[in-house]
C-alpha positions in Angstrom: 14.2 -24.8 18.6 14.8 -24.0 14.9 13.2 -21.8 12.3 14.4 -23.9 9.4 10.9 -25.0 8.6 9.8 -21.4 8.5 10.7 -19.5 5.3 9.0 -16.2 5.9 6.8 -14.7 8.6 4.9 -14.8 10.8 3.0 -11.8 9.6 0.1 -10.7 11.7 -2.5 -9.4 9.3 -6.2 -8.8 9.8 -7.0 -8.1 13.5 -10.3 -7.0 15.1 -11.6 -7.1 18.7 -11.8 -10.9 18.9 -9.8 -12.5 16.1 -6.4 -12.3 14.4 -5.0 -13.8 11.1 -1.4 -14.9 11.1 0.3 -15.7 7.7 3.4 -17.8 7.2 5.4 -19.3 4.4 6.9 -22.7 5.2 9.7 -24.8 3.7 7.4 -27.8 3.1 3.9 -29.3 3.5 2.7 -29.3 7.0 0.3 -28.1 9.7 0.9 -24.7 11.2 -0.1 -24.1 14.8 -0.3 -20.8 16.7 -0.4 -20.9 20.5 -1.4 -17.9 22.6 -2.7 -17.6 26.1 -3.1 -21.3 26.7 -5.1 -21.8 23.5 -4.1 -23.1 20.0 -5.3 -22.7 16.4 -4.1 -24.6 13.4 -4.3 -24.7 9.6 -2.8 -26.9 6.9 -0.5 -25.4 4.3 -1.6 -24.9 0.7 0.8 -24.8 -2.3 1.4 -22.2 -5.0 4.0 -23.0 -7.6 6.0 -25.1 -5.3 5.8 -22.8 -2.3 3.8 -23.5 0.9 1.7 -21.1 2.9 -0.8 -21.0 5.7 -3.1 -18.4 7.2 -4.1 -19.3 10.7 -7.2 -17.6 12.1 -7.1 -17.2 15.9 -10.7 -16.7 17.1 -12.3 -16.1 20.5 -9.7 -13.7 21.7 -10.4 -11.1 24.4 -11.0 -7.5 23.2 -8.2 -5.2 23.9 -5.8 -8.0 25.0 -2.1 -8.3 24.3 -1.0 -11.9 24.2 2.4 -13.3 23.2 2.2 -16.2 20.7 4.3 -19.0 19.4 4.3 -20.7 16.0 5.0 -24.4 15.3 5.1 -26.4 12.0 4.1 -30.1 12.5 4.8 -29.7 16.2 8.3 -28.2 15.7 8.6 -24.7 17.3 9.7 -22.2 14.6 8.8 -18.8 16.2 10.1 -17.0 18.2 13.6 -17.6 16.9 16.0 -19.3 19.4 19.1 -17.6 18.1 20.3 -14.8 15.8 19.3 -11.2 15.8 15.6 -12.0 16.1 16.0 -13.7 19.4 16.9 -10.4 21.1 13.6 -8.7 20.4 10.5 -8.9 22.6 7.9 -11.7 22.2 5.6 -11.3 19.2 2.1 -10.5 20.4 -1.5 -10.6 19.2 -2.9 -7.2 20.1 -6.7 -7.2 19.6 -8.6 -3.9 19.1 -10.0 -2.3 22.2 -13.6 -1.3 21.9 -13.9 2.5 21.7 -10.1 3.1 21.6 -9.3 5.9 19.2 -7.3 4.8 16.1 -3.5 5.2 16.0 -2.2 4.1 12.6 1.2 4.2 10.8 1.3 4.5 7.0 3.6 5.0 4.1 4.7 3.6 0.8 7.7 2.8 -1.5 10.2 0.6 0.3 13.2 -1.1 -1.3 15.0 -3.9 0.4 18.8 -3.4 0.5 21.2 -3.9 3.4 21.1 -1.7 6.5 24.8 -1.1 6.6 26.7 2.0 5.6 26.6 1.1 1.9 22.9 0.5 1.9 22.1 3.7 3.8 24.3 5.7 1.4 22.5 4.5 -1.7 18.9 4.2 -0.4 18.9 6.2 2.9 17.8 4.9 6.3 14.8 2.6 6.4 12.2 4.5 8.3 10.2 1.3 9.0 13.3 -0.2 10.6 13.7 2.8 12.8 10.1 2.5 13.9 10.6 -1.2 14.6 13.7 -0.6 16.7 12.0 2.1 18.8 9.0 -0.3 19.4 11.3 -3.2 20.2 13.9 -1.5 22.5 12.3 1.5 24.2 10.0 1.2 27.2 6.8 3.2 27.3 6.5 3.7 23.5 2.9 4.0 22.3 2.6 1.5 19.6 0.3 2.0 16.5 -2.7 -0.2 16.2 -1.6 -1.2 12.7 0.4 -0.1 9.7 -1.0 0.6 6.2 1.4 0.1 3.3 0.2 2.1 0.3 2.0 0.5 -2.5 5.4 -0.5 -3.8 6.0 -3.0 -1.0 8.3 -4.7 -3.5 10.1 -3.5 -6.7 9.6 -6.0 -9.5 11.2 -3.8 -12.1 14.0 -2.0 -10.2 15.8 -5.0 -8.6 18.6 -4.9 -6.1 22.0 -6.7 -6.5 20.8 -9.5 -4.3 17.7 -10.1 -6.4 19.7 -9.8 -9.6 22.1 -12.5 -8.3 19.2 -14.8 -7.8 17.8 -14.1 -11.3 21.2 -14.8 -12.9 21.3 -18.2 -11.2 18.1 -19.1 -13.0 18.3 -17.5 -16.5 20.1 -15.3 -19.0 19.6 -11.7 -18.1 20.5 -10.7 -21.6 17.1 -12.0 -22.6 13.9 -10.1 -21.8 12.8 -9.2 -19.2 16.5 -8.9 -18.2 17.0 -8.0 -14.5 13.3 -7.5 -13.9 11.1 -10.2 -12.5 9.8 -13.0 -14.8 7.8 -15.5 -12.9 6.3 -16.5 -9.5 9.5 -18.1 -8.2 11.2 -14.7 -8.6 8.4 -12.9 -6.9 8.6 -15.4 -4.0 12.3 -14.6 -3.6 11.6 -10.8 -3.8 9.2 -11.0 -0.9 11.7 -13.0 1.0 14.3 -10.3 0.6 11.7 -7.6 1.5 10.5 -9.2 4.7 13.5 -11.2 6.1 15.4 -8.5 7.9 15.2 -9.6 11.6 14.0 -6.3 13.1 11.4 -5.7 10.4 10.4 -9.3 10.5 9.7 -8.9 14.2 7.7 -5.7 13.5 5.5 -7.5 11.0 5.0 -10.4 13.4 3.6 -8.0 16.0 2.1 -5.0 14.2 -1.0 -5.8 12.2 -0.7 -4.7 8.5 -2.9 -3.8 5.6 -1.5 -3.5 2.1 -2.4 -2.3 -1.4 -0.2 -2.5 -4.5 1.1 0.3 -6.8 2.9 0.2 -10.1 6.3 -1.1 -9.0 4.7 -4.2 -7.4 4.3 -5.1 -11.1 6.1 -2.5 -13.3 6.6 1.2 -13.6 3.7 2.9 -15.3 1.5 -0.2 -14.9 -1.8 0.6 -16.7 -0.8 4.1 -17.6 -2.8 4.1 -20.9 -4.3 2.0 -23.7 -1.1 2.6 -25.7 1.1 1.4 -22.9 -1.1 -1.7 -22.4 -1.0 -2.5 -26.1 2.8 -2.2 -26.3 3.5 -4.2 -23.2 1.2 -7.0 -24.3 3.3 -7.5 -27.5 6.2 -8.7 -25.5 6.8 -12.4 -24.9 7.3 -12.1 -21.2 4.5 -9.8 -20.0 1.7 -12.4 -19.7 3.7 -14.5 -17.2 4.8 -11.3 -15.4 1.4 -9.9 -14.8 -0.1 -13.3 -13.8 2.8 -14.0 -11.4 2.6 -10.5 -10.0 -1.1 -10.6 -9.2 -1.1 -14.2 -8.1 1.7 -13.6 -5.7 0.1 -10.4 -4.5 -3.0 -12.4 -3.6 -0.9 -14.8 -1.5 1.6 -12.4 0.1 -0.5 -9.3 0.5 -4.2 -9.4 -0.4 -5.6 -12.4 1.5 -4.3 -11.1 4.8 -6.2 -7.8 4.2 -9.5 -9.6 4.3 -11.8 -10.1 7.3 -13.0 -13.7 8.0 -16.4 -12.6 6.6 -14.7 -11.3 3.4 -12.6 -14.4 3.0 -15.8 -16.5 3.3 -17.0 -14.8 0.1 -13.7 -15.4 -1.8 -14.0 -18.4 -4.0 -10.3 -19.2 -4.0 -10.0 -19.0 -0.2 -13.0 -21.1 0.2 -11.4 -23.7 -2.0 -8.5 -23.8 0.4 -10.5 -24.1 3.6 -12.9 -26.6 2.1 -10.1 -29.0 1.2 -10.2 -32.0 3.6 -7.8 -34.4 1.9 -4.5 -35.7 3.3 -2.6 -34.2 0.4 -1.7 -30.5 0.3 -4.0 -28.5 -1.9 -2.3 -26.9 -4.9 -4.1 -23.7 -6.0 -1.5 -22.5 -8.6 -3.8 -22.9 -11.5 -6.8 -21.3 -9.7 -4.8 -18.2 -8.7 -3.2 -17.9 -12.1 -6.7 -17.9 -13.6 -7.8 -15.3 -11.1 -4.9 -13.1 -11.9 -5.4 -13.5 -15.7 -9.1 -12.7 -15.4 -8.7 -9.7 -13.2 -6.0 -8.3 -15.5 -8.2 -8.8 -18.6 -11.4 -7.6 -17.0 -11.0 -5.7 -13.7 -14.7 -6.0 -12.9 -14.2 -9.7 -12.2 -12.3 -9.2 -8.9 -12.0 -6.5 -6.3 -8.6 -5.8 -4.7 -10.0 -2.8 -2.7 -11.3 -3.3 0.8 -12.8 -1.4 3.8 -12.1 -1.5 7.5 -14.3 -0.1 10.3 -12.6 1.2 13.5 -14.2 3.0 16.4 -15.6 6.2 14.8 -13.2 5.8 11.8 -13.8 4.2 8.4 -10.8 3.3 6.3 -11.5 2.7 2.6 -8.4 1.3 0.7 -8.8 1.8 -3.1 -7.1 -0.1 -5.9 -6.0 2.7 -8.2 -4.0 0.4 -10.6 -5.6 -2.9 -11.6 -9.2 -1.5 -11.6 -8.4 0.9 -14.5 -10.4 1.1 -17.7 -8.0 2.1 -20.5 -10.0 1.8 -23.8 -10.3 5.1 -25.6 -13.7 6.6 -24.9 -14.1 4.6 -21.7 -10.9 5.7 -19.8 -11.3 5.7 -16.0 -9.1 5.1 -13.0 -11.9 2.9 -11.6 -14.1 0.5 -13.6 -17.9 1.0 -13.2 -18.2 -1.8 -10.6 -15.3 -0.4 -8.5 -16.7 3.2 -8.7 -20.1 2.0 -7.6 -18.5 0.1 -4.7 -16.5 3.2 -3.6 -19.7 5.3 -3.9 -21.3 3.0 -1.3 -18.3 3.4 1.1 -18.2 7.2 0.8 -20.5 7.8 3.7 -20.5 9.9 6.9 -21.7 9.0 10.3 -18.1 8.6 11.4 -15.6 11.0 13.0 -13.0 10.5 10.2 -13.4 9.0 6.7 -10.0 7.9 5.6 -9.5 7.0 1.9 -6.2 5.1 1.2 -5.1 5.3 -2.4 -1.5 4.7 -3.5 -1.7 7.6 -5.9 -2.4 11.1 -4.4 -5.9 12.2 -5.1 -4.9 15.8 -4.8 -1.6 16.6 -6.5 -0.3 20.2 -6.4 -3.1 22.0 -8.4 -0.8 23.0 -11.3 0.4 19.5 -11.8 -3.1 18.2 -11.5 -4.3 20.4 -14.4 -1.2 19.6 -16.4 -2.0 15.9 -16.2 -5.6 16.7 -17.2 -4.4 18.6 -20.2 -2.1 15.8 -21.2 -5.0 13.3 -21.0 -7.0 15.5 -23.3 -4.2 16.0 -25.8 -3.3 12.3 -25.8 -7.0 11.6 -26.6 -6.8 13.8 -29.7 -7.9 17.3 -28.5 -5.1 18.9 -30.6 -5.0 16.3 -33.4 -3.2 13.1 -34.2 0.4 14.3 -34.2 -0.1 16.1 -30.9 -1.8 13.0 -29.5 1.2 10.9 -30.2 3.5 13.4 -28.6 1.1 13.6 -25.6 1.3 9.9 -25.1 5.1 10.0 -25.2 5.1 12.8 -22.6 2.6 10.9 -20.4 4.8 7.8 -20.3 8.1 9.7 -20.0 7.2 11.8 -16.9 4.5 9.6 -15.3 1.4 11.8 -16.0 -1.0 9.1 -14.8 -2.4 10.1 -11.4 -6.0 10.9 -10.6 -5.7 14.2 -12.5 -5.0 12.2 -15.7 -8.2 10.3 -15.3 -10.6 13.2 -15.1 -13.9 11.2 -15.2 -13.0 9.3 -12.1 -11.5 12.3 -10.4 -14.6 14.4 -10.9 -16.8 11.5 -9.6 -14.8 10.9 -6.5 -14.5 14.6 -5.8 -18.2 15.0 -5.9 -18.6 12.1 -3.5 -16.1 13.8 -1.1 -18.1 17.0 -1.2 -21.4 15.3 -0.6 -19.9 13.5 2.4 -18.4 16.8 3.7 -21.7 18.7 3.2 -23.7 16.1 5.2 -25.6 14.7 2.2 -24.4 11.2 3.0 -25.0 11.0 6.7 -23.6 13.1 9.5 -20.5 14.9 8.1 -17.2 13.7 9.5 -14.6 16.0 11.0 -12.4 15.1 8.1 -12.4 13.3 4.7 -8.7 12.5 4.5 -7.0 10.9 1.5 -3.9 8.9 2.5 -1.4 8.3 -0.3 2.2 7.6 -1.3 3.9 7.0 -4.7 5.4 10.4 -5.5 8.6 10.0 -3.4 8.0 13.2 -1.4 5.5 14.1 1.4 3.1 16.9 1.8 -0.3 17.9 3.2 -2.9 19.8 1.2 -6.5 20.9 1.9 -9.6 21.8 0.0 -10.6 25.4 0.4 -14.1 25.5 1.7 -16.1 28.7 1.2 -19.4 27.7 2.7 -20.5 29.2 6.0 -22.2 25.9 6.9 -19.9 23.8 9.0 -18.6 20.9 6.9 -15.9 18.3 6.9 -12.3 19.3 6.1 -11.1 17.5 3.0 -7.4 16.8 3.3 -4.7 15.0 1.3 -1.8 13.6 3.4 1.1 11.9 1.5 3.9 9.8 3.1 6.5 8.6 0.5 9.0 7.0 0.5 9.6 4.6 3.4 13.0 3.8 1.8 13.7 4.8 -1.7 14.6 8.5 -1.9 14.9 10.5 -5.0 18.4 11.6 -6.0 19.1 15.2 -5.0 18.8 16.5 -8.6 15.5 14.8 -9.1 14.2 16.4 -5.9 14.9 19.8 -7.3 13.3 18.9 -10.6 10.2 17.4 -8.9 9.7 20.4 -6.7 10.2 22.8 -9.6 7.8 20.9 -11.9 5.1 20.2 -9.3 5.2 23.5 -7.2 6.7 26.1 -9.6 6.5 25.4 -13.3 3.2 23.6 -13.3 1.6 26.1 -11.0 1.1 29.0 -13.4 0.8 26.9 -16.6 -1.3 23.9 -15.5 -4.7 25.5 -15.5 -3.9 27.7 -18.5 -3.1 24.7 -20.8 -6.0 22.7 -19.3 -8.5 25.4 -20.3 -7.0 25.4 -23.9 -8.4 21.8 -24.3 -11.6 22.6 -22.3 -10.8 20.5 -19.2 -13.5 21.0 -16.7 -12.5 22.8 -13.5 -12.4 20.6 -10.4 -15.4 21.1 -8.1 -13.2 22.7 -5.5 -9.9 24.4 -5.0 -7.1 23.2 -2.7 -3.9 24.6 -1.3 -0.8 23.3 0.3 -0.6 23.2 4.1 2.9 21.8 4.7 5.6 20.3 2.5 7.0 19.1 0.3 9.9 17.2 2.0 11.8 14.3 0.5 13.2 12.3 3.4 12.6 8.6 3.9 9.8 8.6 6.4 6.9 6.8 8.0 3.8 8.6 9.1 1.6 8.2 12.2 -2.0 9.2 12.2 -3.9 9.6 15.5 -7.6 10.3 16.2 -7.5 12.8 19.1 -10.1 14.9 20.8 -8.6 18.1 19.3 -8.6 16.7 15.8 -6.7 14.4 13.4 -3.0 14.5 14.3 -0.4 13.4 11.7 3.3 13.2 12.3 6.1 12.1 10.0 9.3 10.4 11.2 12.6 9.5 9.6 15.5 7.3 10.7 18.7 9.0 11.9 22.1 7.2 12.2 24.2 8.3 15.1 27.9 8.0 14.5 28.7 4.7 12.7 25.8 2.7 14.1 24.0 2.2 10.8 22.2 -0.9 12.0 20.4 0.9 14.8 18.9 4.2 13.5 16.8 6.2 15.9 13.3 7.6 15.0 13.1 11.3 14.7 10.1 13.5 14.0 10.5 15.7 11.0 7.0 17.3 10.5 3.5 17.3 11.9 0.1 18.8 11.4 -3.1 18.9 13.5 -6.2 18.9 11.4 -8.6 20.5 13.8 -12.4 20.0 13.6 -14.4 22.3 11.4 -15.0 25.6 13.2 -11.9 25.1 15.4 -9.5 25.7 12.5 -8.0 29.2 12.4 
């Protein structure tokens, strides 16, 4: 048995009560077969820029079942691995959702892929995802999550590791733009390979269903910050290939696996793949490049956001990067079509409404209003000279979160209030925004003053999984977000007539800056969230243990003290 025909994967992606989708990258053209519980399912590979992929849909499974599975390519067994580190882990399984079982979900964002030895842990800290994987793989009686939600920066296309830079240097001159950043699809394919090849994390992704959404570093820092940023980047000779390669590879490696079979049935590019009945392998390179280019030029042509329904929980995952409208006078974090779609999803009649967005919807209040002030100044509220300075400040210190797109923030805030107040169906216990991006974690909550029982509106951030801020930057971030911005944010916002948010919010716990992964659990006594980090004992850097570092119970309205 050999895995030489398997380049990457298997990754178990969309799973519901009776089906599971398993993604692989193979070394060559072939037919991929998944066998589980005495049954088999197969799919031919499709080709993108010389790389070969398959997504095998396993249907007719028993609800709530846990079934080991094997993968073969053209009849050759390739998974589980016969030798090496991966051979020592438990069998990969398909775990279908159990009807009525309360959701238990891991989530986090921002993960760089460097070695898991002493050197890697010194520069980038312990990989919290690896610590979770080891606990699941080696300890009996561990309660596994139902799935993991990755909220952006799964790969870093602009801040490359030494391994990635070595690959780039073998292909081209790094003294020419874009230097040590990614240039094309081939480099993206290698970046994903580096991110998902570590044996223990590879096992985790083969067993734990995953959902994913991009953030800026999946493409480039400050991606779609402003009209000025967009105009400048489009003047470079390399950007067009970069953005097309980034979005096309995202469709292949991340997006298509997010979709349910019904959603894939509505995706023209996926239907082109499944409708192909020729003996030759279908090449969809041009089609996906076209999709990427169109969605970059006009975000209303394609939706990267998606929604998942679980027992009494709705998870809405929002694209807060590619869907932006940047033209002056039309600026919005979400284009009109995307905003209307989100409006449809923001409904009650569930116990918890979860909104996944890579960028925190609720920053510390002072920073939120500082970003709103900056948006107004950059738009000319203080004149042309101040606008230029405001734009420079916006790009220099990343003032481009929800607060910097006030139109969209105000719209979504009103949606959340209407859900919480029972104007969109039975109010949930919580409307909870799950986010990453900011390289520190915290929980904040909207202050509700009404005597009428209504949902608790909460922001819960988990960032980074593995990419900690340097110590000096941690102090600077805490000082800016929680001290300096506090007293001045609202003051300067009023000076340019920024409208007040429709509610106030306050910090519950945090911030903390560890590498961490969060677990969210729907319990009878409320929504329980706990953050874990990886800890190295002695010199055993390869086997960190998972340690709890913080938690909070968001009790139902009326039960909270």
